[in-house]
C-alpha atoms as an extended CHARMM CRD file, in Angstrom:
* protein
*
       267  EXT
         1         1  UNK       CA            102.0880000000       14.4470000000      -29.9320000000  PROA      1               0.0000000000
         2         2  UNK       CA            101.8860000000       11.2150000000      -27.9780000000  PROA      2               0.0000000000
         3         3  UNK       CA             98.3370000000       11.4420000000      -26.6800000000  PROA      3               0.0000000000
         4         4  UNK       CA             97.3360000000        8.4670000000      -24.5970000000  PROA      4               0.0000000000
         5         5  UNK       CA             94.3200000000        7.1910000000      -26.4850000000  PROA      5               0.0000000000
         6         6  UNK       CA             92.5810000000        3.9610000000      -25.6680000000  PROA      6               0.0000000000
         7         7  UNK       CA             89.7250000000        1.9110000000      -27.0540000000  PROA      7               0.0000000000
         8         8  UNK       CA             88.3040000000       -0.5250000000      -24.4720000000  PROA      8               0.0000000000
         9         9  UNK       CA             86.9350000000       -3.9820000000      -25.1270000000  PROA      9               0.0000000000
        10        10  UNK       CA             83.1550000000       -4.1850000000      -24.6930000000  PROA      10              0.0000000000
        11        11  UNK       CA             83.4130000000       -6.9130000000      -22.0570000000  PROA      11              0.0000000000
        12        12  UNK       CA             85.2060000000       -5.7600000000      -18.9200000000  PROA      12              0.0000000000
        13        13  UNK       CA             85.9750000000       -7.6690000000      -15.7260000000  PROA      13              0.0000000000
        14        14  UNK       CA             84.0130000000       -6.1820000000      -12.8430000000  PROA      14              0.0000000000
        15        15  UNK       CA             85.7520000000       -4.4440000000       -9.9670000000  PROA      15              0.0000000000
        16        16  UNK       CA             83.2960000000       -4.2330000000       -7.1090000000  PROA      16              0.0000000000
        17        17  UNK       CA             84.7150000000       -1.2520000000       -5.2150000000  PROA      17              0.0000000000
        18        18  UNK       CA             83.4700000000        2.2820000000       -5.8380000000  PROA      18              0.0000000000
        19        19  UNK       CA             87.0300000000        3.5890000000       -5.9910000000  PROA      19              0.0000000000
        20        20  UNK       CA             89.4100000000        2.6050000000       -8.7630000000  PROA      20              0.0000000000
        21        21  UNK       CA             93.1580000000        3.1420000000       -8.4080000000  PROA      21              0.0000000000
        22        22  UNK       CA             95.0600000000        3.2690000000      -11.6690000000  PROA      22              0.0000000000
        23        23  UNK       CA             98.6070000000        2.5080000000      -12.7840000000  PROA      23              0.0000000000
        24        24  UNK       CA            100.1070000000        3.9920000000      -15.9250000000  PROA      24              0.0000000000
        25        25  UNK       CA            102.1960000000        1.3460000000      -17.7190000000  PROA      25              0.0000000000
        26        26  UNK       CA            104.8580000000        2.4340000000      -20.2140000000  PROA      26              0.0000000000
        27        27  UNK       CA            107.1080000000        0.5950000000      -22.6990000000  PROA      27              0.0000000000
        28        28  UNK       CA            104.6440000000       -2.1030000000      -23.7010000000  PROA      28              0.0000000000
        29        29  UNK       CA            105.4040000000       -4.4360000000      -26.5700000000  PROA      29              0.0000000000
        30        30  UNK       CA            103.2030000000       -3.3160000000      -29.4810000000  PROA      30              0.0000000000
        31        31  UNK       CA            101.8580000000       -6.8760000000      -29.7040000000  PROA      31              0.0000000000
        32        32  UNK       CA            100.7100000000       -6.9140000000      -26.0660000000  PROA      32              0.0000000000
        33        33  UNK       CA             96.9260000000       -7.1850000000      -25.7560000000  PROA      33              0.0000000000
        34        34  UNK       CA             94.5270000000       -6.1580000000      -22.9880000000  PROA      34              0.0000000000
        35        35  UNK       CA             94.3800000000       -9.8000000000      -21.9260000000  PROA      35              0.0000000000
        36        36  UNK       CA             98.1870000000      -10.1020000000      -21.7910000000  PROA      36              0.0000000000
        37        37  UNK       CA             98.4560000000       -6.9750000000      -19.6590000000  PROA      37              0.0000000000
        38        38  UNK       CA             95.6680000000       -8.0410000000      -17.3220000000  PROA      38              0.0000000000
        39        39  UNK       CA             97.1470000000      -11.5060000000      -16.8420000000  PROA      39              0.0000000000
        40        40  UNK       CA            100.5360000000      -10.0090000000      -15.9460000000  PROA      40              0.0000000000
        41        41  UNK       CA             99.1130000000       -7.6680000000      -13.2940000000  PROA      41              0.0000000000
        42        42  UNK       CA             96.4820000000      -10.0450000000      -11.9130000000  PROA      42              0.0000000000
        43        43  UNK       CA             99.2960000000      -11.8360000000      -10.0970000000  PROA      43              0.0000000000
        44        44  UNK       CA             98.8900000000       -9.0440000000       -7.5280000000  PROA      44              0.0000000000
        45        45  UNK       CA             95.1100000000       -9.2160000000       -7.3710000000  PROA      45              0.0000000000
        46        46  UNK       CA             91.9020000000       -8.7070000000       -9.3450000000  PROA      46              0.0000000000
        47        47  UNK       CA             92.3910000000       -5.9360000000      -11.8880000000  PROA      47              0.0000000000
        48        48  UNK       CA             91.2040000000       -4.4720000000      -15.1560000000  PROA      48              0.0000000000
        49        49  UNK       CA             93.7530000000       -3.6180000000      -17.8510000000  PROA      49              0.0000000000
        50        50  UNK       CA             93.7160000000       -1.6200000000      -21.0720000000  PROA      50              0.0000000000
        51        51  UNK       CA             96.2430000000       -1.0350000000      -23.8370000000  PROA      51              0.0000000000
        52        52  UNK       CA             96.1820000000        2.4830000000      -25.2930000000  PROA      52              0.0000000000
        53        53  UNK       CA             95.3280000000        2.3530000000      -28.9940000000  PROA      53              0.0000000000
        54        54  UNK       CA             94.9350000000        4.6790000000      -31.9450000000  PROA      54              0.0000000000
        55        55  UNK       CA             93.3830000000        4.3950000000      -35.3850000000  PROA      55              0.0000000000
        56        56  UNK       CA             95.4440000000        2.5990000000      -38.0260000000  PROA      56              0.0000000000
        57        57  UNK       CA             95.3660000000        5.0490000000      -40.9300000000  PROA      57              0.0000000000
        58        58  UNK       CA             96.5980000000        2.3770000000      -43.3400000000  PROA      58              0.0000000000
        59        59  UNK       CA             93.9990000000       -0.2610000000      -42.4180000000  PROA      59              0.0000000000
        60        60  UNK       CA             90.3970000000        0.8250000000      -42.1100000000  PROA      60              0.0000000000
        61        61  UNK       CA             88.7140000000       -0.2220000000      -38.8920000000  PROA      61              0.0000000000
        62        62  UNK       CA             91.9380000000       -1.4190000000      -37.2910000000  PROA      62              0.0000000000
        63        63  UNK       CA             93.6600000000       -0.1290000000      -34.1420000000  PROA      63              0.0000000000
        64        64  UNK       CA             97.3440000000        0.1340000000      -33.2750000000  PROA      64              0.0000000000
        65        65  UNK       CA             98.9160000000       -0.0910000000      -29.8250000000  PROA      65              0.0000000000
        66        66  UNK       CA            100.6330000000        3.0930000000      -28.6700000000  PROA      66              0.0000000000
        67        67  UNK       CA            102.9790000000        1.2590000000      -26.3060000000  PROA      67              0.0000000000
        68        68  UNK       CA            101.1470000000        2.5080000000      -23.2110000000  PROA      68              0.0000000000
        69        69  UNK       CA             98.4660000000        1.0740000000      -20.9840000000  PROA      69              0.0000000000
        70        70  UNK       CA             96.4800000000        1.3560000000      -17.7610000000  PROA      70              0.0000000000
        71        71  UNK       CA             95.8020000000       -1.1060000000      -14.9640000000  PROA      71              0.0000000000
        72        72  UNK       CA             92.9880000000       -0.5210000000      -12.4610000000  PROA      72              0.0000000000
        73        73  UNK       CA             92.8590000000       -1.9890000000       -8.9540000000  PROA      73              0.0000000000
        74        74  UNK       CA             90.0860000000       -1.7110000000       -6.3840000000  PROA      74              0.0000000000
        75        75  UNK       CA             92.3870000000       -0.6420000000       -3.5380000000  PROA      75              0.0000000000
        76        76  UNK       CA             95.4540000000        1.4990000000       -3.0200000000  PROA      76              0.0000000000
        77        77  UNK       CA             97.0670000000       -1.4620000000       -1.2460000000  PROA      77              0.0000000000
        78        78  UNK       CA             96.9720000000       -3.5580000000       -4.4210000000  PROA      78              0.0000000000
        79        79  UNK       CA             98.2580000000       -0.6430000000       -6.4610000000  PROA      79              0.0000000000
        80        80  UNK       CA            101.2060000000       -0.0990000000       -4.1250000000  PROA      80              0.0000000000
        81        81  UNK       CA            101.9670000000       -3.8220000000       -4.1660000000  PROA      81              0.0000000000
        82        82  UNK       CA            101.9760000000       -3.8240000000       -7.9660000000  PROA      82              0.0000000000
        83        83  UNK       CA            104.3380000000       -0.8450000000       -8.0030000000  PROA      83              0.0000000000
        84        84  UNK       CA            106.6410000000       -2.6570000000       -5.6150000000  PROA      84              0.0000000000
        85        85  UNK       CA            106.6250000000       -6.0930000000       -7.2300000000  PROA      85              0.0000000000
        86        86  UNK       CA            106.1470000000       -5.3840000000      -10.9380000000  PROA      86              0.0000000000
        87        87  UNK       CA            108.1860000000       -2.2150000000      -11.4750000000  PROA      87              0.0000000000
        88        88  UNK       CA            110.7570000000       -3.0930000000      -14.1800000000  PROA      88              0.0000000000
        89        89  UNK       CA            109.1790000000       -6.5170000000      -14.6480000000  PROA      89              0.0000000000
        90        90  UNK       CA            109.3360000000       -8.0280000000      -18.1320000000  PROA      90              0.0000000000
        91        91  UNK       CA            106.3480000000       -8.6680000000      -20.3830000000  PROA      91              0.0000000000
        92        92  UNK       CA            106.8590000000      -10.1100000000      -23.8590000000  PROA      92              0.0000000000
        93        93  UNK       CA            110.4680000000       -8.9830000000      -23.9400000000  PROA      93              0.0000000000
        94        94  UNK       CA            109.8450000000       -5.4160000000      -22.7370000000  PROA      94              0.0000000000
        95        95  UNK       CA            110.8090000000       -3.9660000000      -19.3420000000  PROA      95              0.0000000000
        96        96  UNK       CA            107.7390000000       -2.2110000000      -17.9420000000  PROA      96              0.0000000000
        97        97  UNK       CA            107.8530000000        1.2660000000      -16.4080000000  PROA      97              0.0000000000
        98        98  UNK       CA            105.1010000000        1.9320000000      -13.8720000000  PROA      98              0.0000000000
        99        99  UNK       CA            103.7770000000        5.0170000000      -12.1590000000  PROA      99              0.0000000000
       100       100  UNK       CA            100.6060000000        5.9840000000      -10.3540000000  PROA      100             0.0000000000
       101       101  UNK       CA             98.0330000000        7.5590000000      -12.6540000000  PROA      101             0.0000000000
       102       102  UNK       CA             96.2560000000       10.7640000000      -11.6690000000  PROA      102             0.0000000000
       103       103  UNK       CA             92.9550000000        9.0100000000      -12.2970000000  PROA      103             0.0000000000
       104       104  UNK       CA             91.0300000000        7.7840000000       -9.2440000000  PROA      104             0.0000000000
       105       105  UNK       CA             87.3850000000        7.2380000000      -10.0760000000  PROA      105             0.0000000000
       106       106  UNK       CA             84.7850000000        7.6740000000       -7.3300000000  PROA      106             0.0000000000
       107       107  UNK       CA             81.1440000000        6.9670000000       -8.0250000000  PROA      107             0.0000000000
       108       108  UNK       CA             78.5150000000        4.3160000000       -8.4160000000  PROA      108             0.0000000000
       109       109  UNK       CA             79.7030000000        2.1510000000      -11.3510000000  PROA      109             0.0000000000
       110       110  UNK       CA             76.1790000000        1.1780000000      -12.4350000000  PROA      110             0.0000000000
       111       111  UNK       CA             74.9840000000        4.7830000000      -12.3620000000  PROA      111             0.0000000000
       112       112  UNK       CA             77.9550000000        5.8490000000      -14.4520000000  PROA      112             0.0000000000
       113       113  UNK       CA             77.2890000000        3.0420000000      -16.9190000000  PROA      113             0.0000000000
       114       114  UNK       CA             73.6190000000        3.9730000000      -17.2930000000  PROA      114             0.0000000000
       115       115  UNK       CA             74.4060000000        7.6430000000      -17.7570000000  PROA      115             0.0000000000
       116       116  UNK       CA             77.0490000000        6.8660000000      -20.3880000000  PROA      116             0.0000000000
       117       117  UNK       CA             74.5430000000        4.6450000000      -22.2290000000  PROA      117             0.0000000000
       118       118  UNK       CA             71.9910000000        7.4780000000      -22.3450000000  PROA      118             0.0000000000
       119       119  UNK       CA             74.6250000000        9.8530000000      -23.6940000000  PROA      119             0.0000000000
       120       120  UNK       CA             75.6250000000        7.4230000000      -26.4400000000  PROA      120             0.0000000000
       121       121  UNK       CA             72.0120000000        6.7020000000      -27.4420000000  PROA      121             0.0000000000
       122       122  UNK       CA             71.0910000000       10.3900000000      -27.7270000000  PROA      122             0.0000000000
       123       123  UNK       CA             70.0530000000       11.1470000000      -31.3070000000  PROA      123             0.0000000000
       124       124  UNK       CA             72.4880000000       13.1530000000      -33.4090000000  PROA      124             0.0000000000
       125       125  UNK       CA             71.1730000000       16.5970000000      -34.3660000000  PROA      125             0.0000000000
       126       126  UNK       CA             74.3960000000       18.3720000000      -35.2480000000  PROA      126             0.0000000000
       127       127  UNK       CA             78.0080000000       18.0040000000      -36.3700000000  PROA      127             0.0000000000
       128       128  UNK       CA             79.2310000000       19.3400000000      -33.0160000000  PROA      128             0.0000000000
       129       129  UNK       CA             80.4290000000       17.1030000000      -30.1670000000  PROA      129             0.0000000000
       130       130  UNK       CA             80.7150000000       18.1320000000      -26.5210000000  PROA      130             0.0000000000
       131       131  UNK       CA             83.8010000000       16.5170000000      -24.9610000000  PROA      131             0.0000000000
       132       132  UNK       CA             83.8980000000       16.4100000000      -21.1490000000  PROA      132             0.0000000000
       133       133  UNK       CA             86.3870000000       15.1830000000      -18.5430000000  PROA      133             0.0000000000
       134       134  UNK       CA             89.3750000000       16.4560000000      -20.5390000000  PROA      134             0.0000000000
       135       135  UNK       CA             92.5420000000       16.2980000000      -18.3890000000  PROA      135             0.0000000000
       136       136  UNK       CA             94.0020000000       19.7070000000      -17.6070000000  PROA      136             0.0000000000
       137       137  UNK       CA             97.4120000000       18.7580000000      -19.0150000000  PROA      137             0.0000000000
       138       138  UNK       CA             95.8540000000       18.1110000000      -22.4360000000  PROA      138             0.0000000000
       139       139  UNK       CA             95.9680000000       20.9790000000      -24.9210000000  PROA      139             0.0000000000
       140       140  UNK       CA             93.8720000000       21.9820000000      -27.9050000000  PROA      140             0.0000000000
       141       141  UNK       CA             96.3180000000       20.4870000000      -30.4080000000  PROA      141             0.0000000000
       142       142  UNK       CA             96.0470000000       17.0610000000      -28.7810000000  PROA      142             0.0000000000
       143       143  UNK       CA             92.2600000000       17.1980000000      -28.9120000000  PROA      143             0.0000000000
       144       144  UNK       CA             92.4510000000       18.2260000000      -32.5510000000  PROA      144             0.0000000000
       145       145  UNK       CA             94.8230000000       15.3670000000      -33.4130000000  PROA      145             0.0000000000
       146       146  UNK       CA             92.4970000000       12.8840000000      -31.7430000000  PROA      146             0.0000000000
       147       147  UNK       CA             89.4760000000       13.9400000000      -33.8200000000  PROA      147             0.0000000000
       148       148  UNK       CA             90.9330000000       15.1340000000      -37.1220000000  PROA      148             0.0000000000
       149       149  UNK       CA             91.6310000000       11.5780000000      -38.3480000000  PROA      149             0.0000000000
       150       150  UNK       CA             87.8610000000       11.1890000000      -38.8260000000  PROA      150             0.0000000000
       151       151  UNK       CA             87.4130000000       14.1660000000      -41.1460000000  PROA      151             0.0000000000
       152       152  UNK       CA             87.8060000000       17.9010000000      -41.7040000000  PROA      152             0.0000000000
       153       153  UNK       CA             87.1470000000       20.0450000000      -38.6390000000  PROA      153             0.0000000000
       154       154  UNK       CA             85.4510000000       23.4320000000      -38.4390000000  PROA      154             0.0000000000
       155       155  UNK       CA             86.9770000000       24.1800000000      -35.0560000000  PROA      155             0.0000000000
       156       156  UNK       CA             87.9950000000       22.8910000000      -31.6440000000  PROA      156             0.0000000000
       157       157  UNK       CA             87.2380000000       25.0460000000      -28.5980000000  PROA      157             0.0000000000
       158       158  UNK       CA             88.4190000000       24.6720000000      -25.0060000000  PROA      158             0.0000000000
       159       159  UNK       CA             86.7600000000       27.2450000000      -22.7050000000  PROA      159             0.0000000000
       160       160  UNK       CA             89.2100000000       28.7790000000      -20.2440000000  PROA      160             0.0000000000
       161       161  UNK       CA             88.7870000000       29.5680000000      -16.5840000000  PROA      161             0.0000000000
       162       162  UNK       CA             88.4060000000       33.2120000000      -15.6160000000  PROA      162             0.0000000000
       163       163  UNK       CA             91.7890000000       34.8650000000      -14.9930000000  PROA      163             0.0000000000
       164       164  UNK       CA             93.5110000000       31.5580000000      -15.6770000000  PROA      164             0.0000000000
       165       165  UNK       CA             95.2160000000       30.1230000000      -18.7430000000  PROA      165             0.0000000000
       166       166  UNK       CA             93.9760000000       26.6090000000      -17.9680000000  PROA      166             0.0000000000
       167       167  UNK       CA             90.9070000000       25.2370000000      -19.7220000000  PROA      167             0.0000000000
       168       168  UNK       CA             87.8700000000       24.0790000000      -17.7390000000  PROA      168             0.0000000000
       169       169  UNK       CA             88.0860000000       20.3930000000      -18.5250000000  PROA      169             0.0000000000
       170       170  UNK       CA             85.6080000000       20.3020000000      -21.4010000000  PROA      170             0.0000000000
       171       171  UNK       CA             85.4800000000       21.4500000000      -25.0020000000  PROA      171             0.0000000000
       172       172  UNK       CA             83.6520000000       21.3940000000      -28.3190000000  PROA      172             0.0000000000
       173       173  UNK       CA             84.6590000000       19.7000000000      -31.5660000000  PROA      173             0.0000000000
       174       174  UNK       CA             82.7420000000       20.6370000000      -34.7170000000  PROA      174             0.0000000000
       175       175  UNK       CA             83.1370000000       18.7620000000      -38.0020000000  PROA      175             0.0000000000
       176       176  UNK       CA             82.4240000000       20.0010000000      -41.5130000000  PROA      176             0.0000000000
       177       177  UNK       CA             80.0060000000       17.1080000000      -42.0360000000  PROA      177             0.0000000000
       178       178  UNK       CA             77.5650000000       15.2470000000      -39.7910000000  PROA      178             0.0000000000
       179       179  UNK       CA             78.7500000000       11.9210000000      -41.1950000000  PROA      179             0.0000000000
       180       180  UNK       CA             82.3590000000       12.5430000000      -40.1210000000  PROA      180             0.0000000000
       181       181  UNK       CA             81.1120000000       13.6620000000      -36.7130000000  PROA      181             0.0000000000
       182       182  UNK       CA             79.0870000000       10.4560000000      -36.3540000000  PROA      182             0.0000000000
       183       183  UNK       CA             82.0780000000        8.3020000000      -37.2980000000  PROA      183             0.0000000000
       184       184  UNK       CA             84.2090000000       10.0590000000      -34.6840000000  PROA      184             0.0000000000
       185       185  UNK       CA             81.5100000000        9.8130000000      -32.0210000000  PROA      185             0.0000000000
       186       186  UNK       CA             80.8580000000        6.1210000000      -32.6770000000  PROA      186             0.0000000000
       187       187  UNK       CA             84.5740000000        5.3010000000      -32.5600000000  PROA      187             0.0000000000
       188       188  UNK       CA             85.4420000000        7.3100000000      -29.4530000000  PROA      188             0.0000000000
       189       189  UNK       CA             82.3240000000        7.4190000000      -27.2640000000  PROA      189             0.0000000000
       190       190  UNK       CA             82.5280000000        3.9830000000      -25.6580000000  PROA      190             0.0000000000
       191       191  UNK       CA             85.7740000000        4.3950000000      -23.7870000000  PROA      191             0.0000000000
       192       192  UNK       CA             88.5170000000        6.6680000000      -25.0210000000  PROA      192             0.0000000000
       193       193  UNK       CA             91.1870000000        7.7870000000      -22.5590000000  PROA      193             0.0000000000
       194       194  UNK       CA             93.4940000000       10.7930000000      -22.6790000000  PROA      194             0.0000000000
       195       195  UNK       CA             96.2680000000       10.9500000000      -20.0790000000  PROA      195             0.0000000000
       196       196  UNK       CA             94.4630000000        8.3140000000      -18.0500000000  PROA      196             0.0000000000
       197       197  UNK       CA             91.0760000000       10.0510000000      -17.9730000000  PROA      197             0.0000000000
       198       198  UNK       CA             87.9960000000        8.6770000000      -19.6970000000  PROA      198             0.0000000000
       199       199  UNK       CA             86.6340000000       11.2260000000      -22.1630000000  PROA      199             0.0000000000
       200       200  UNK       CA             82.8610000000       11.6940000000      -22.0390000000  PROA      200             0.0000000000
       201       201  UNK       CA             81.2590000000       12.5080000000      -25.3910000000  PROA      201             0.0000000000
       202       202  UNK       CA             77.7980000000       13.9790000000      -25.9310000000  PROA      202             0.0000000000
       203       203  UNK       CA             76.1250000000       15.5100000000      -28.9350000000  PROA      203             0.0000000000
       204       204  UNK       CA             76.0720000000       19.2700000000      -28.4760000000  PROA      204             0.0000000000
       205       205  UNK       CA             72.6620000000       20.9320000000      -28.4480000000  PROA      205             0.0000000000
       206       206  UNK       CA             71.0720000000       24.2080000000      -27.3730000000  PROA      206             0.0000000000
       207       207  UNK       CA             71.3710000000       23.1370000000      -23.7340000000  PROA      207             0.0000000000
       208       208  UNK       CA             75.0660000000       22.3750000000      -23.7170000000  PROA      208             0.0000000000
       209       209  UNK       CA             76.8130000000       24.1010000000      -26.6260000000  PROA      209             0.0000000000
       210       210  UNK       CA             77.7730000000       27.1480000000      -24.5300000000  PROA      210             0.0000000000
       211       211  UNK       CA             79.1810000000       27.6360000000      -21.0500000000  PROA      211             0.0000000000
       212       212  UNK       CA             75.9350000000       29.2970000000      -19.9710000000  PROA      212             0.0000000000
       213       213  UNK       CA             73.9160000000       26.3870000000      -21.3210000000  PROA      213             0.0000000000
       214       214  UNK       CA             76.0790000000       23.9230000000      -19.4140000000  PROA      214             0.0000000000
       215       215  UNK       CA             75.5740000000       25.9650000000      -16.2400000000  PROA      215             0.0000000000
       216       216  UNK       CA             71.8010000000       25.7440000000      -16.5780000000  PROA      216             0.0000000000
       217       217  UNK       CA             71.8400000000       22.0310000000      -17.4430000000  PROA      217             0.0000000000
       218       218  UNK       CA             74.1770000000       21.1400000000      -14.5790000000  PROA      218             0.0000000000
       219       219  UNK       CA             72.1190000000       23.1420000000      -12.0880000000  PROA      219             0.0000000000
       220       220  UNK       CA             68.8980000000       21.4950000000      -13.2910000000  PROA      220             0.0000000000
       221       221  UNK       CA             70.3520000000       17.9770000000      -13.0470000000  PROA      221             0.0000000000
       222       222  UNK       CA             71.6700000000       18.7180000000       -9.5770000000  PROA      222             0.0000000000
       223       223  UNK       CA             68.2980000000       20.0960000000       -8.4690000000  PROA      223             0.0000000000
       224       224  UNK       CA             66.5290000000       16.9230000000       -9.5850000000  PROA      224             0.0000000000
       225       225  UNK       CA             68.9680000000       14.5400000000       -7.9250000000  PROA      225             0.0000000000
       226       226  UNK       CA             69.6620000000       16.2890000000       -4.6280000000  PROA      226             0.0000000000
       227       227  UNK       CA             66.3410000000       16.9340000000       -2.9020000000  PROA      227             0.0000000000
       228       228  UNK       CA             66.9460000000       18.2250000000        0.5970000000  PROA      228             0.0000000000
       229       229  UNK       CA             70.6010000000       19.0960000000       -0.0190000000  PROA      229             0.0000000000
       230       230  UNK       CA             70.2610000000       22.8520000000       -0.4910000000  PROA      230             0.0000000000
       231       231  UNK       CA             73.6180000000       23.7180000000        1.0070000000  PROA      231             0.0000000000
       232       232  UNK       CA             75.4340000000       21.5870000000       -1.5540000000  PROA      232             0.0000000000
       233       233  UNK       CA             73.2950000000       23.0660000000       -4.3080000000  PROA      233             0.0000000000
       234       234  UNK       CA             74.3250000000       26.5600000000       -3.2290000000  PROA      234             0.0000000000
       235       235  UNK       CA             77.9600000000       25.5500000000       -3.3010000000  PROA      235             0.0000000000
       236       236  UNK       CA             77.5800000000       24.1580000000       -6.8220000000  PROA      236             0.0000000000
       237       237  UNK       CA             75.8020000000       27.2300000000       -8.1230000000  PROA      237             0.0000000000
       238       238  UNK       CA             78.5400000000       29.3470000000       -6.6070000000  PROA      238             0.0000000000
       239       239  UNK       CA             81.1220000000       27.3580000000       -8.5180000000  PROA      239             0.0000000000
       240       240  UNK       CA             79.0850000000       27.6320000000      -11.7060000000  PROA      240             0.0000000000
       241       241  UNK       CA             78.9450000000       31.4130000000      -11.3630000000  PROA      241             0.0000000000
       242       242  UNK       CA             82.7230000000       31.4510000000      -11.1100000000  PROA      242             0.0000000000
       243       243  UNK       CA             82.7910000000       29.7770000000      -14.5030000000  PROA      243             0.0000000000
       244       244  UNK       CA             81.5680000000       33.0080000000      -16.0270000000  PROA      244             0.0000000000
       245       245  UNK       CA             83.7370000000       34.8850000000      -18.4510000000  PROA      245             0.0000000000
       246       246  UNK       CA             83.9290000000       35.5660000000      -22.1440000000  PROA      246             0.0000000000
       247       247  UNK       CA             83.7780000000       32.8930000000      -24.7980000000  PROA      247             0.0000000000
       248       248  UNK       CA             85.3100000000       33.4140000000      -28.2260000000  PROA      248             0.0000000000
       249       249  UNK       CA             84.5250000000       31.1050000000      -31.0990000000  PROA      249             0.0000000000
       250       250  UNK       CA             86.6350000000       30.4890000000      -34.1510000000  PROA      250             0.0000000000
       251       251  UNK       CA             84.2680000000       32.7820000000      -36.0740000000  PROA      251             0.0000000000
       252       252  UNK       CA             85.1830000000       35.6880000000      -33.7810000000  PROA      252             0.0000000000
       253       253  UNK       CA             81.8790000000       35.9870000000      -31.8930000000  PROA      253             0.0000000000
       254       254  UNK       CA             82.4020000000       36.4440000000      -28.1970000000  PROA      254             0.0000000000
       255       255  UNK       CA             80.6340000000       35.9530000000      -24.9150000000  PROA      255             0.0000000000
       256       256  UNK       CA             83.0570000000       33.5560000000      -23.1520000000  PROA      256             0.0000000000
       257       257  UNK       CA             86.8480000000       33.2170000000      -22.9690000000  PROA      257             0.0000000000
       258       258  UNK       CA             88.1590000000       30.3740000000      -25.1400000000  PROA      258             0.0000000000
       259       259  UNK       CA             91.4500000000       28.6830000000      -25.7740000000  PROA      259             0.0000000000
       260       260  UNK       CA             93.1030000000       29.5290000000      -29.0830000000  PROA      260             0.0000000000
       261       261  UNK       CA             91.4830000000       27.6170000000      -31.9240000000  PROA      261             0.0000000000
       262       262  UNK       CA             93.9620000000       26.4770000000      -34.5410000000  PROA      262             0.0000000000
       263       263  UNK       CA             91.4510000000       24.2230000000      -36.2930000000  PROA      263             0.0000000000
       264       264  UNK       CA             89.4300000000       26.8440000000      -38.1330000000  PROA      264             0.0000000000
       265       265  UNK       CA             91.8140000000       26.5970000000      -41.0590000000  PROA      265             0.0000000000
       266       266  UNK       CA             92.8390000000       23.0140000000      -40.5830000000  PROA      266             0.0000000000
       267       267  UNK       CA             96.1580000000       22.0230000000      -42.0510000000  PROA      267             0.0000000000
């Protein structure tokens, strides 16, 4: 499986706009760095670039390029110009293949940064990780492959939508040991991408380790941050009710529908 996994550098150039328009860049030279990629695409305008990386199983603590990358612009005009001018351009001996990524991020960048920091700093209480913002084209095997390099897994669960084979865009990964879970969380929580979407990791707890718990937590957060916006709150709660269904864990207990879990007896 060629999951698009990326580890970002801690220091990132700032794009001022609230919207980010992303290009998916294929056929990178494996020696191309984030800086090389950014320099190539900054000829069009200010951008932020990332090379997709994975763990080097032969060298502890090292990362390997996967030959893919992402370039973010602050406007669709710059993105279209890059597609026009840099499609099939050459970088370090490789002809680049470009296409528009599905990812377009809309929000306050500082608010997102602060929220992500709180999630990362939350104290570990369990071996279970809640993974949010999973792209719908990703499957349970790809999530498993991403996490299993850090240790033996108990299970991976992707809750499904009611009357729909697609998952809901979040899941749970449980390790056999807390130490392995911590290693995975520390390595992947800062900025890991799958199919162009930034995965959001949180430690699972009583509030968020079930679909019902996530409903309650989401509703509570919305209620605190949207005073005077009752109509929107009603719409959200309506959507949350639609999330209902039956969940089935790898141990066979059920109160929500789940995607098949092929990690219970990990190969």
